[in-house]
C-alpha positions as CSV (number, residue, x, y, z in Angstrom):
1,M,9.4,66.3,13.7
2,R,9.8,63.0,12.4
3,A,7.5,61.9,9.3
4,M,7.4,59.2,6.6
5,T,8.3,60.3,3.7
6,Y,7.9,58.8,-0.1
7,R,11.5,58.3,-2.0
8,G,10.3,56.4,-4.9
9,P,8.4,53.2,-5.7
10,Y,8.5,50.7,-2.9
11,K,10.9,53.3,-1.0
12,V,9.8,55.1,2.2
13,R,11.7,56.2,5.2
14,V,11.5,58.1,8.3
15,E,13.0,61.9,8.0
16,E,13.2,64.8,9.9
17,K,10.9,67.6,8.6
18,A,9.9,71.1,9.7
19,I,7.0,70.7,12.0
20,P,4.1,72.2,9.7
21,A,3.1,76.0,10.4
22,I,-0.3,77.8,10.4
23,E,-0.9,78.8,7.0
24,H,-4.2,80.1,6.9
25,P,-6.5,81.5,10.0
26,N,-8.8,78.2,9.9
27,D,-5.8,75.9,10.1
28,A,-4.8,73.8,13.1
29,I,-1.8,71.6,14.0
30,V,-2.7,68.5,15.4
31,R,-0.2,66.5,17.7
32,V,-0.7,62.8,15.8
33,Q,-1.4,59.9,18.6
34,L,-2.3,57.4,16.1
35,A,-2.2,57.0,12.8
36,A,-2.9,53.7,10.0
37,I,-1.5,52.4,6.7
38,C,-4.8,52.0,4.6
39,G,-4.8,49.5,1.6
40,S,-4.9,52.7,-0.6
41,D,-1.5,53.8,0.5
42,L,-0.4,50.9,-1.1
43,H,-1.0,52.6,-4.7
44,L,1.2,55.5,-3.9
45,Y,3.8,53.1,-2.3
46,H,4.3,51.3,-5.5
47,G,4.4,54.3,-7.4
48,M,1.3,53.5,-8.8
49,M,-0.7,56.6,-8.7
50,P,-0.4,60.0,-10.1
51,D,2.0,63.1,-9.2
52,T,3.4,61.2,-6.0
53,R,6.5,63.1,-5.2
54,V,9.3,62.5,-3.6
55,G,9.2,63.9,0.1
56,H,5.4,63.2,0.3
57,T,3.8,62.3,3.5
58,F,1.5,59.7,3.3
59,G,-1.2,59.0,5.8
60,H,-5.2,59.6,5.5
61,E,-6.2,58.0,8.7
62,F,-5.3,59.7,12.2
63,I,-6.4,61.1,15.4
64,G,-4.5,63.5,17.7
65,V,-4.4,66.3,19.8
66,V,-4.8,70.1,18.7
67,E,-1.2,71.8,19.3
68,E,-2.0,75.0,18.0
69,V,-5.0,77.0,15.7
70,G,-5.7,79.7,13.2
71,S,-6.8,82.8,14.5
72,S,-10.1,82.2,13.0
73,V,-10.6,78.7,14.7
74,E,-13.4,78.4,17.2
75,T,-14.3,75.0,17.6
76,F,-11.3,73.8,19.1
77,K,-8.3,74.7,21.2
78,R,-5.2,73.5,22.3
79,G,-5.4,70.3,24.2
80,D,-8.8,68.9,22.8
81,R,-8.6,65.4,21.6
82,V,-9.7,65.1,17.9
83,M,-10.8,62.8,15.1
84,V,-9.9,64.0,12.0
85,P,-11.8,62.3,8.6
86,F,-9.7,61.5,5.3
87,N,-11.8,63.9,3.6
88,I,-10.3,67.6,3.4
89,F,-13.4,70.0,2.8
90,C,-14.5,73.4,3.0
91,G,-18.0,73.1,4.4
92,S,-19.4,75.7,2.2
93,C,-19.4,74.8,-1.7
94,Y,-22.0,73.7,-3.8
95,F,-21.2,70.0,-3.0
96,C,-20.3,70.2,0.9
97,A,-23.9,72.0,1.4
98,R,-25.4,68.6,0.1
99,G,-23.3,66.5,2.5
100,L,-20.7,65.2,-0.5
101,Y,-18.0,66.5,1.4
102,S,-15.3,64.1,-0.3
103,N,-16.0,66.0,-3.7
104,C,-15.4,69.8,-2.4
105,H,-14.7,72.3,-5.0
106,N,-12.2,74.5,-3.0
107,V,-9.7,72.4,-1.7
108,N,-7.9,70.6,-4.7
109,P,-6.8,72.0,-8.0
110,N,-8.3,68.8,-9.6
111,A,-11.6,69.2,-8.2
112,T,-13.0,68.1,-11.3
113,A,-12.6,64.9,-9.7
114,V,-12.0,64.2,-6.4
115,G,-11.7,66.7,-3.6
116,G,-8.6,67.2,-0.9
117,I,-7.2,63.9,0.7
118,Y,-4.5,63.8,3.4
119,G,-1.3,62.4,2.1
120,Y,-2.6,61.2,-1.0
121,S,-0.7,62.7,-3.6
122,H,-0.6,65.9,-5.4
123,T,-3.5,64.6,-7.6
124,C,-5.4,64.9,-4.5
125,G,-4.0,68.3,-3.4
126,G,-0.8,67.8,-2.1
127,Y,-1.6,67.8,1.1
128,D,0.9,66.0,3.7
129,G,-0.9,63.2,5.8
130,G,-0.6,62.1,9.4
131,Q,2.0,59.3,9.3
132,A,4.2,61.7,10.8
133,E,4.3,63.4,14.5
134,Y,2.6,66.6,13.2
135,V,0.2,67.3,10.6
136,R,-1.4,70.7,9.6
137,V,-5.3,70.3,9.5
138,P,-7.1,73.0,7.1
139,F,-10.5,74.2,7.7
140,A,-10.4,72.8,11.2
141,D,-14.0,74.6,12.1
142,V,-15.4,72.0,9.6
143,G,-13.4,68.6,9.2
144,P,-12.4,67.2,12.7
145,S,-14.6,66.4,15.6
146,P,-14.0,65.8,19.2
147,I,-13.1,62.5,20.5
148,P,-16.3,61.0,22.5
149,D,-15.0,60.4,26.1
150,W,-16.4,56.9,25.6
151,M,-14.6,56.0,22.6
152,D,-11.6,54.0,22.3
153,D,-9.0,55.7,20.5
154,T,-8.2,52.7,18.1
155,D,-12.0,52.8,17.3
156,A,-11.8,56.5,16.7
157,L,-8.7,56.1,14.3
158,L,-10.9,53.5,12.3
159,C,-13.9,56.0,11.9
160,T,-11.5,58.4,10.0
161,D,-11.6,55.9,6.6
162,A,-12.0,52.3,6.9
163,L,-15.1,52.1,8.8
164,A,-16.8,55.2,7.7
165,T,-15.9,53.7,3.8
166,G,-16.9,50.2,4.4
167,Y,-20.2,51.3,6.3
168,F,-20.6,53.9,3.3
169,G,-20.5,50.9,0.9
170,A,-23.3,49.4,2.4
171,Q,-25.1,52.0,2.3
172,L,-24.4,52.6,-1.5
173,G,-26.0,49.3,-2.1
174,D,-29.4,50.3,-1.2
175,I,-29.5,47.1,1.1
176,V,-33.3,46.3,2.2
177,E,-34.2,43.6,4.5
178,G,-33.6,39.9,3.2
179,D,-31.3,41.0,0.5
180,T,-28.1,38.8,-0.4
181,V,-25.3,40.8,-0.2
182,V,-21.6,39.6,-1.8
183,V,-18.8,41.5,-0.9
184,F,-15.3,41.6,-3.3
185,G,-12.7,41.8,-1.2
186,A,-12.1,41.0,2.2
187,G,-9.7,43.7,3.5
188,P,-10.3,46.3,6.0
189,V,-13.1,48.2,4.1
190,G,-14.7,44.8,2.9
191,L,-14.9,43.5,6.1
192,F,-16.5,46.6,7.6
193,A,-18.9,46.5,4.5
194,A,-19.8,43.1,5.2
195,K,-20.5,43.6,8.8
196,S,-22.2,46.7,8.1
197,S,-24.4,44.9,5.8
198,W,-26.4,42.9,8.5
199,L,-26.9,46.4,10.1
200,M,-29.1,47.4,6.9
201,G,-31.3,44.4,7.1
202,A,-29.0,41.8,4.7
203,A,-30.1,38.3,5.2
204,R,-27.1,36.7,4.0
205,V,-23.4,38.1,3.5
206,I,-21.0,36.4,1.3
207,V,-17.4,37.5,1.2
208,I,-14.8,36.8,-1.7
209,D,-11.0,36.7,-1.4
210,H,-8.1,34.8,-2.2
211,L,-6.4,35.1,1.3
212,E,-7.3,32.6,3.9
213,Y,-6.4,34.6,7.1
214,R,-8.5,37.5,5.6
215,L,-11.3,35.1,4.7
216,E,-11.4,33.5,8.4
217,K,-11.6,37.0,9.8
218,A,-14.6,37.9,7.5
219,R,-16.1,35.0,9.3
220,S,-15.6,35.5,12.6
221,F,-15.7,39.3,12.5
222,A,-18.4,39.8,9.8
223,H,-20.0,36.5,10.0
224,A,-20.3,36.0,6.8
225,E,-20.0,32.9,4.2
226,T,-17.0,33.2,1.9
227,Y,-15.3,31.9,-0.8
228,N,-11.8,31.6,-1.5
229,F,-11.9,32.5,-5.6
230,A,-8.8,30.4,-6.1
231,D,-10.5,27.6,-5.4
232,Y,-12.7,27.7,-8.2
233,D,-12.4,27.6,-12.1
234,D,-15.0,30.6,-12.3
235,I,-16.0,32.3,-9.0
236,V,-19.3,33.8,-10.9
237,V,-20.4,30.5,-11.7
238,E,-20.2,29.7,-7.8
239,M,-22.0,32.8,-7.0
240,K,-24.8,32.0,-9.1
241,K,-24.8,28.2,-7.8
242,A,-25.4,30.0,-4.3
243,T,-28.0,31.9,-5.4
244,D,-30.6,29.7,-7.1
245,F,-28.9,30.9,-10.4
246,L,-30.1,34.3,-10.1
247,G,-27.1,36.2,-8.6
248,A,-27.0,38.0,-5.3
249,D,-29.1,41.3,-4.8
250,V,-26.2,43.6,-4.0
251,A,-22.7,43.4,-5.1
252,I,-20.2,45.7,-3.3
253,D,-16.8,46.1,-4.7
254,A,-14.3,47.0,-2.0
255,V,-11.2,46.1,-3.9
256,G,-11.1,48.8,-6.5
257,A,-7.5,49.3,-8.1
258,E,-5.8,46.0,-6.7
259,A,-3.2,47.1,-4.7
260,D,-0.7,44.3,-5.9
261,G,-0.9,45.5,-9.5
262,N,-0.9,43.3,-12.4
263,L,1.9,43.9,-15.2
264,L,0.1,46.2,-17.0
265,Q,-0.5,48.4,-14.3
266,H,2.9,48.5,-13.2
267,V,4.1,49.2,-16.8
268,S,1.5,52.2,-17.2
269,A,2.5,53.4,-13.8
270,A,6.1,53.5,-14.4
271,K,5.8,55.1,-18.0
272,F,2.4,57.2,-17.5
273,K,2.0,57.5,-13.8
274,L,-1.6,56.2,-14.4
275,Q,-2.9,54.0,-11.9
276,G,-6.6,52.5,-13.4
277,G,-6.9,49.5,-11.7
278,S,-7.7,45.8,-13.0
279,P,-11.4,45.7,-13.7
280,I,-11.3,41.9,-12.5
281,A,-13.4,42.6,-9.4
282,L,-15.7,44.8,-10.9
283,N,-16.7,42.4,-13.8
284,W,-17.4,39.7,-11.3
285,A,-19.7,42.2,-9.7
286,I,-21.3,42.7,-12.6
287,D,-21.8,39.1,-13.4
288,S,-22.6,37.8,-10.3
289,V,-25.4,39.9,-9.3
290,R,-29.3,39.6,-10.5
291,K,-31.0,41.7,-13.3
292,G,-32.2,44.7,-11.7
293,G,-29.7,44.6,-8.9
294,T,-27.4,47.0,-7.4
295,I,-23.5,47.5,-7.2
296,S,-21.6,49.5,-4.8
297,V,-17.9,50.6,-5.8
298,M,-16.1,52.7,-3.3
299,G,-12.8,50.8,-3.8
300,A,-10.2,53.3,-5.1
301,Y,-9.9,53.7,-8.8
302,G,-7.6,55.4,-10.7
303,P,-7.8,57.8,-14.0
304,M,-6.7,55.1,-16.5
305,F,-9.0,53.6,-19.0
306,S,-10.2,50.4,-17.6
307,A,-12.3,47.4,-19.8
308,I,-15.4,47.5,-17.4
309,K,-18.4,45.2,-18.9
310,F,-20.8,48.5,-19.1
311,G,-22.7,46.8,-21.8
312,D,-23.3,43.8,-19.5
313,A,-24.3,46.3,-16.7
314,M,-26.6,48.4,-19.0
315,N,-28.3,45.2,-20.5
316,K,-28.7,43.8,-17.0
317,G,-30.9,47.0,-15.6
318,L,-27.8,47.5,-12.8
319,T,-27.8,50.4,-10.7
320,I,-24.1,51.4,-9.9
321,H,-23.6,53.8,-6.9
322,T,-20.0,55.2,-6.4
323,N,-17.9,57.7,-4.3
324,Q,-15.2,58.6,-2.2
325,C,-16.7,58.3,1.4
326,P,-17.8,61.5,3.1
327,V,-16.7,60.5,6.4
328,K,-18.3,63.0,8.7
329,R,-21.8,62.4,7.1
330,Q,-21.5,58.6,8.5
331,W,-20.2,59.3,11.9
332,P,-23.7,60.3,13.9
333,R,-24.8,56.5,12.8
334,L,-21.6,55.0,13.5
335,F,-21.0,56.5,16.8
336,S,-24.0,55.2,18.0
337,H,-23.7,51.5,16.5
338,I,-20.1,51.7,18.6
339,K,-21.4,52.9,21.7
340,N,-24.6,50.2,21.5
341,G,-21.7,47.4,20.9
342,Y,-23.0,46.7,17.3
343,L,-19.5,47.7,15.9
344,K,-16.3,47.2,17.2
345,P,-13.6,48.7,14.5
346,S,-10.6,47.7,16.5
347,E,-11.1,44.2,16.5
348,I,-9.6,43.9,13.3
349,V,-6.5,45.8,14.1
350,T,-3.4,43.0,13.7
351,H,-0.3,45.1,14.2
352,R,0.9,48.3,15.9
353,I,3.9,50.0,14.4
354,P,6.2,52.6,15.9
355,L,6.8,55.4,13.3
356,E,10.6,54.5,12.7
357,H,9.8,51.3,11.7
358,I,7.3,52.2,9.4
359,A,9.3,50.8,6.0
360,E,9.0,47.7,7.5
361,G,5.5,48.1,8.3
362,Y,4.7,49.2,4.8
363,H,6.4,46.0,3.4
364,I,4.5,43.5,5.7
365,F,1.4,45.0,4.9
366,S,2.2,45.4,1.0
367,S,3.6,41.7,1.3
368,K,0.7,40.3,3.0
369,L,3.2,38.9,5.9
370,H,2.6,37.8,9.3
371,D,-1.6,37.8,8.5
372,C,-1.4,41.4,8.6
373,I,-5.1,42.9,8.0
374,K,-4.9,46.4,9.3
375,P,-1.5,47.8,10.9
376,V,-1.9,50.8,13.1
377,V,1.0,53.4,13.0
378,L,2.6,54.7,16.5
379,P,4.0,58.4,16.1
380,Q,5.2,58.6,19.5
381,A,5.2,62.4,19.3
382,S,6.7,64.1,22.4
């Protein structure tokens, strides 16, 4: 099969790899119909995540058709159309039993932190991802779901991470009716977090970024107020001015480890293979929220120390909620919102890139060219 493979920082290409095989009776092999490039894939692309090995195939957002199933799979058969959450999880451990699918204890040797994730380095289990013609799906009776007949394929694709994570970010904010919510980052996850905040009762939603085309999408798609932080000496002061000098009720950090990376990040990544993330967005969130407010963090951070203003957070009495999104837990609500017309996730897709041009796709997305917000990958599997 053809698959995107990592060859080193800023180097990806399409290569011929063996079609994955059934390795466990509960595996399935899925022929990929659509995949996507996620902002968090850029950390891998830039060589800024630990244990990203040459030859690894990225891609944790994908949908497809079941090609083969293991002997114990009961839920699916060959030919079924499925959407696959980015979390790989067993469904039966202590954490899965509590709906914490992103924290599964049985799918990753590094499970003291994160569970398994498709195409996200050996730090997250070493599973190849879906930017390929075929992908192996472990625990096939647990993770995937049938794509509803009424659902558009691209909408289903975005439910596998970006939409679910954005919705989860708003959920972690404990938004109540009348709240003012400020979202840091107008990438796909930030846009979905802003849009979802209205569904949870927000009276006011503000989005902060520095790219005008993304802020325009925040206005048109998420109906949010927008601020370009590059236009102000201190965006925190502007947020205080905009909220009667109290601060927002909820701040959502949809940035995490900055995909662009700063000099320290690039040096630390090259020398130590550690990507912690600049704490700027999170510190802005701490400073911009009111005393007694809530901060939601679902942007991806790595293991490296970051100088976060934890003392300020403590003294302000803030509540901080964090986690990787347990995707499948969000699907019943998201399916309802999509079916009823409240959400149309495919509206943020800007580029459709054939698999053979994926190197150019990564360059466009990484360099923020051509107003790229969300690129979809077309494997064109036979």
